[in-house]
Phi, psi and omega in degrees: 000126178260141179263146175275115184300324179296315180297319179295320178297314179298319179297320180297316179295318179298318178297317180297320178299317179296324178294319179299322181293345189246105180308132184218053177296155181307132183073008177229042189263006188307312185293320180288329176298323178296321179295316179294320179298321178298319178298319179296318179299315181298331179275359176094018181245144177256103185290145167271152187219138169226113187062236177258010176274140180232141173212150177227160181222166179309138180292334179259036184306129184229116184296345179278348178262153174292159183238134176253134177257130170251125186220142164207171187250150183263345185276160179230163167284172174279149183295138176285170188286344187277003182299133173254352175248167174284118183300338185254014174246109179293113184243125179256126179225111177052049175081007179245127179258117179263148176156150180296128180085001181297318182270320185234097357229038184301319181296321177295317182298310184290328179291316179292323178298315182284334169297317177304314180300318182293311186290328181278357177281350177225159183290133176241165177275011180216162170271156175237140169233133173250128181238121171261109186257163180243174173061019182295321186293342179244011183050044186290150182283348179260013177263226183303326181302326181279337187266319186309319179294344181273347185277158171300169179302128182255133178271327188197146180223147173245125178255120184279112175218157182291107181231014186058030179060025167264144183281116172275103187268001173209150175216150180286152174264182182222131174228119179255129184243131171260117186245144180222126172255134182250140175229212179219128183293151176193174179279131183294338181281342182247162180275075182214168180081176179225113190285114181294332179295316180296324177293323180292328184303323180300316180287324177301317179294323177297315178299326182289326191249341187290139177241119175292140187292328184276115182246129182279141178291335180259323188254351180075203183280164168296137182245128179240132182226122171283115191247346178212148177210143182210130179197157172087152178243328175197169193293334187256017178242125174294121185291136179262004182206136176226118179257139173212158184244138179238129176263117182246123178254108188273153169259176187285356182273353177226139167281159179298326179292322177297318179298316180301315181298321177294316180297316182298327179286333185267346187246154180263345181279170173281128183238124180236120177282139176287327181190153171255009192292327197262072184275160174291159179218161179201146177243149182289144176299336183284351179306135184302323179294316179299318179297320177298318180297318179297321182297332180261013172096008178279144186250115177296148179207173177256134184260135179279350186259154183269151176214185178292353173307326185298341181261009186247109184275043178211166184298129180220160167220164182250128184199128179189168179287157179097185185225128183298340178294340179273346185292143175062027180244164175292146179055044177306144183209164171224144173280134179300326179297330180293326180293310180298314181297325181290320178299313181298320182287317176304314182296316181300320184280333186260332184298120179077008180297140177242126182265000000 
């Protein structure tokens, strides 16, 4: 069975419009999951479901063949205050579709889903699985992290995020640290007490200036940012405690646990990691899909932002229509031409691919 690319493109745009109409904030994706499931049913597939995650696989699935995963997320952030349009009304103006989640990552989701329909209409040397995941925007434990262990063995995965259809072959990880410096309370008018803020300043300055020696050619150095600080109860009391938060963006040359151990040795405050889950990832340039992308002029790069790739213990890259600069902004949009071009490009790169 051959698919009509025009019909698939129109269907993809219609699905995206329906998704925009349906609020799908992280952990509140039930209604949009129903819409996506209906689309899968109409195409002749019976989706498997865990929570609000949905996935389908090739009808001729053969365990002796390698398996490729196509994934994108259905959840969105909440609209920022600067919207001048209704975030939940899909509005088309001169080939531009406005709406919350249109760019991040609705366009990737509908493009990859319809790519799946096209590619599974003919025999391939690999199996395909399409996964629409939830909770990506909050790195939730009930999203892709909960589903990936349930899937068959995956050889390679594409995660749909707005990259202007360039392959992001590496992405930074995230380590959030809760830090506390302890002092001793005293009256600010007298020479007593031990100021916890002053003790914290030494470590804050270390976080600001320290450079980890291993620098990635794609992702650059590990980046540390003190992003929150809280101390004191009133003006005339020497604070006995100073809490601050550090945002650490890791490269693929360090695991988050390795970074924590190094940080803990260099600092005097108490440092507690919220999680080690969100590690950096990278795929080899020699990967056949990456090589195909390079051959048609696409430029691999390293992405500073996190995605569901972090939960996938197999080679992955990030690639999708749109621009990450539009994500989480007022009047978010996608160009309709970007959706059609992405479907055509995904098919061109995947059709007949040998892993």
